[in-house]
C-alpha positions in Angstrom: 13.9 -34.2 -10.9 10.4 -33.9 -9.3 8.2 -30.6 -10.2 6.3 -28.9 -7.2 4.0 -26.2 -7.2 3.6 -24.3 -4.0 0.8 -21.8 -3.2 1.5 -19.1 -0.7 5.3 -19.1 -1.1 5.8 -15.6 -0.6 4.9 -15.7 3.0 7.1 -16.4 6.3 7.1 -20.2 6.0 6.6 -20.2 2.3 9.8 -18.7 1.6 11.7 -21.0 3.7 9.8 -23.9 2.2 10.9 -22.8 -1.7 14.6 -22.3 -0.5 14.6 -25.8 1.0 13.0 -27.5 -2.1 15.2 -25.7 -4.6 18.4 -26.6 -2.5 17.1 -30.3 -2.5 17.0 -30.5 -6.3 13.3 -29.7 -6.9 12.2 -27.6 -9.7 9.5 -25.2 -7.9 7.0 -22.7 -9.1 5.5 -20.5 -6.6 2.0 -19.1 -7.0 0.9 -16.4 -4.8 -1.1 -12.9 -4.8 2.1 -11.5 -3.3 5.4 -11.2 -5.3 8.3 -12.8 -4.1 10.6 -10.6 -2.1 13.6 -12.5 -3.5 14.2 -14.5 -6.9 14.2 -17.9 -5.0 12.3 -19.5 -8.1 9.7 -18.5 -10.7 6.5 -16.8 -9.1 3.1 -16.3 -10.9 0.6 -14.1 -9.2 -2.6 -16.0 -8.6 -5.9 -15.3 -6.8 -6.6 -18.6 -5.0 -10.3 -17.7 -4.3 -10.7 -18.1 -8.1 -11.3 -21.5 -9.2 -10.5 -20.6 -12.8 -7.1 -19.3 -12.0 -6.1 -22.1 -9.5 -7.0 -24.8 -11.9 -5.1 -23.1 -14.9 -2.0 -22.9 -12.8 -2.1 -26.5 -11.4 -3.3 -28.0 -14.8 -0.3 -26.2 -16.4 -2.0 -23.4 -18.2 0.3 -20.4 -17.3 2.1 -19.6 -20.3 6.2 -20.6 -19.6 5.2 -22.0 -16.3 3.5 -25.1 -17.3 3.2 -28.7 -15.5 2.7 -31.5 -15.1 3.5 -31.2 -11.4 4.6 -34.3 -9.3 3.3 -32.7 -6.1 1.4 -29.4 -4.8 2.1 -27.7 -1.3 -0.8 -25.6 -0.4 0.3 -22.7 2.1 -1.6 -19.7 1.0 -4.1 -18.6 3.5 -5.1 -15.5 5.8 -2.6 -16.6 8.1 -3.9 -16.2 11.6 -7.0 -15.4 13.6 -8.0 -11.9 14.1 -6.4 -10.5 10.9 -9.8 -10.1 9.0 -13.4 -10.4 9.7 -14.3 -14.1 10.7 -16.5 -14.6 7.9 -13.9 -13.4 5.2 -11.1 -15.5 7.0 -13.2 -18.9 7.0 -14.3 -18.1 3.1 -11.4 -17.1 1.8 -9.1 -20.0 3.4 -11.6 -22.9 2.8 -12.6 -21.7 -0.7 -8.9 -21.5 -1.6 -8.1 -24.9 -0.3 -11.1 -26.6 -1.9 -9.9 -24.7 -5.3 -6.5 -26.3 -4.8 -7.5 -29.8 -3.7 -10.3 -30.3 -6.7 -7.5 -28.7 -9.0 -5.1 -31.5 -8.1 -7.8 -34.0 -8.4 -8.8 -33.0 -11.9 -5.0 -33.1 -12.8 -4.4 -36.4 -11.5 -2.0 -35.1 -9.0 -1.7 -37.8 -6.1 0.6 -36.1 -3.6 -0.6 -33.0 -1.7 0.7 -31.1 1.3 -1.1 -28.5 3.0 -0.8 -26.3 6.0 -3.0 -26.9 8.7 -2.3 -25.3 12.2 -1.7 -26.0 15.7 -4.9 -24.0 16.6 -6.8 -26.9 16.0 -5.7 -28.3 19.2 -7.7 -25.9 20.9 -5.6 -22.9 21.3 -5.4 -20.4 22.8 -6.0 -23.0 25.4 -8.5 -20.8 27.6 -10.1 -24.1 28.0 -7.1 -26.3 29.0 -6.0 -29.2 27.1 -7.1 -32.5 28.0 -3.4 -33.6 28.8 0.1 -32.7 28.1 2.0 -33.1 25.8 -1.0 -32.7 23.3 -0.9 -34.9 20.2 -3.1 -35.8 17.4 -5.3 -38.7 19.2 -8.0 -36.5 20.4 -10.8 -34.7 18.2 -9.9 -31.2 17.1 -11.1 -28.5 19.3 -11.3 -25.2 16.9 -11.9 -22.2 19.0 -11.7 -19.6 16.2 -13.2 -19.0 12.5 -9.5 -19.6 11.5 -8.8 -22.8 13.3 -12.4 -23.9 12.3 -11.4 -23.4 8.6 -8.3 -25.5 9.0 -10.2 -28.2 10.6 -12.5 -28.1 7.4 -9.6 -28.3 5.1 -8.3 -31.6 7.1 -12.0 -32.9 6.7 -12.1 -32.1 3.1 -8.8 -33.8 2.6 -9.8 -37.0 4.4 -12.8 -37.3 1.9 -10.8 -36.6 -1.3 -8.8 -39.3 0.0 -11.9 -41.4 0.4 -12.8 -40.8 -3.3 -9.4 -42.0 -4.3 -7.4 -44.5 -2.5 -4.3 -43.7 -4.4 -4.2 -40.1 -3.1 -1.9 -39.0 -0.4 -2.9 -35.9 1.4 -0.7 -34.5 4.4 -1.9 -31.7 6.7 0.9 -30.2 8.7 -0.2 -28.6 12.0 2.5 -26.0 12.1 3.3 -24.5 15.3 4.2 -20.5 15.6 6.6 -19.8 12.8 10.1 -18.2 13.8 12.9 -16.8 12.0 16.4 -16.7 13.8 15.7 -12.7 14.2 12.8 -13.5 16.4 14.7 -15.6 19.0 15.9 -12.5 20.8 12.7 -12.0 22.3 12.7 -15.6 23.7 14.5 -15.1 27.0 12.2 -12.5 28.2 9.2 -15.0 28.0 10.4 -16.6 31.3 9.1 -14.0 33.5 5.6 -13.9 32.2 4.7 -17.7 31.2 1.1 -16.8 30.8 2.0 -14.7 27.7 3.0 -17.8 25.8 0.6 -20.6 27.5 -1.6 -20.0 24.2 0.1 -22.7 22.6 2.0 -24.4 25.3 5.1 -22.4 24.8 5.7 -24.0 21.2 7.4 -22.7 18.2 8.5 -23.8 14.6 11.8 -22.5 13.1 10.8 -22.0 9.6 13.8 -24.0 8.0 12.3 -27.0 10.2 8.9 -26.3 9.1 10.3 -26.5 5.5 12.1 -29.8 6.3 8.7 -31.3 7.4 7.0 -30.2 4.1 9.8 -31.9 1.9 9.4 -34.9 4.1 5.8 -35.1 3.7 6.4 -34.7 -0.1 8.5 -37.8 0.0 6.3 -40.0 2.1 5.0 -43.3 1.0 1.8 -43.9 2.5 -1.8 -43.1 1.0 -4.6 -41.4 2.4 -5.0 -38.5 4.7 -3.0 -38.0 7.8 -2.2 -34.9 10.1 0.8 -34.3 12.1 1.8 -31.6 14.5 4.9 -30.0 13.3 7.0 -28.0 16.1 10.6 -27.7 17.2 12.1 -30.3 19.7 12.2 -27.6 22.4 9.9 -24.9 24.0 10.5 -21.4 23.9 11.2 -21.2 27.8 14.1 -21.9 30.0 11.9 -22.8 32.9 11.2 -26.4 33.0 7.6 -27.9 31.7 7.2 -29.2 35.0 7.0 -25.7 36.8 5.3 -24.3 34.0 2.4 -26.7 34.0 2.2 -26.6 37.8 1.7 -22.8 37.8 -0.5 -22.3 34.6 -2.2 -25.7 33.9 -2.1 -27.4 37.5 -5.3 -29.4 36.5 -4.0 -31.0 33.5 -3.1 -34.7 33.3 0.7 -35.2 32.3 1.1 -38.1 30.2 4.6 -39.9 29.8 7.8 -38.6 30.9 8.0 -34.8 30.3 11.3 -33.6 29.6 12.6 -30.5 31.0 12.4 -28.1 28.2 11.0 -30.8 25.2 8.0 -29.3 23.1 4.5 -30.0 24.7 3.2 -30.2 21.3 4.1 -34.0 20.6 6.0 -34.5 17.3 6.3 -38.3 17.9 4.0 -38.9 14.9 5.6 -36.7 12.5 9.1 -38.4 13.7 7.7 -41.9 13.1 5.8 -41.5 9.9 7.6 -38.9 8.2 11.1 -39.1 9.5 10.9 -35.5 10.7 13.9 -34.4 12.9 14.2 -30.7 13.8 17.8 -29.6 13.4 17.6 -26.2 14.8 16.8 -24.6 18.4 16.6 -21.0 19.6 19.1 -21.8 22.2 21.8 -22.2 19.6 20.9 -18.9 17.8 21.1 -16.5 20.9 24.5 -14.7 20.9 
């Protein structure tokens, strides 16, 4: 049985990740400043901005919650732009990531998965994307302190992997995380498409986000890779062609654009991780 430490497992995506890992036979420890609202797995309160606390947890120094850990999943962060002062968001998130990455290096952990964000792609797309569907091939375009911090996380991960050729670090650029209870609002999006243009009408069901984390843990390559993680469909009933024509008429359309398929391409995640979204809001609306 593999042993996995998860930071930020008390959050919206984090709870789904904990449940998925436990259901698939992993031994899981959650570390977070917030308590778990439900007893999914053991949990320890840790200040991720404190290197001593982080390294103690990852090196197995918390009583009755020891390692060694086979993998670390780092989800903890101020979770979106605009929730805290810009400097606090950047400082908290990047410092926490460094503390986790460096503690994993000291512990000899070679398998690290972390939450990056769709925001590095240029959200909220006030400046239109270079093409659609967007993918990982163009250089990130952070437009906020939050997204800048996520790009710094990815840059750090690439350098940690340069230092250690045996290391694997996977940055998952999650789309807007949703639970089934959120889907009742989706049918209303069609009448005002510009309200959801900020991420090209994409989303990620928390359960599929958790699947992506598990598949990243199980990946076999080494080095750093970033992957867009979204669901296979958009939040809209309107066709992508009509949406792009109305909201982004100047944006180049690449390849065959499906009627309601995601405009945040998940082809790389499918190819390298075996990621295969299982859920859709269309099947959840009663």
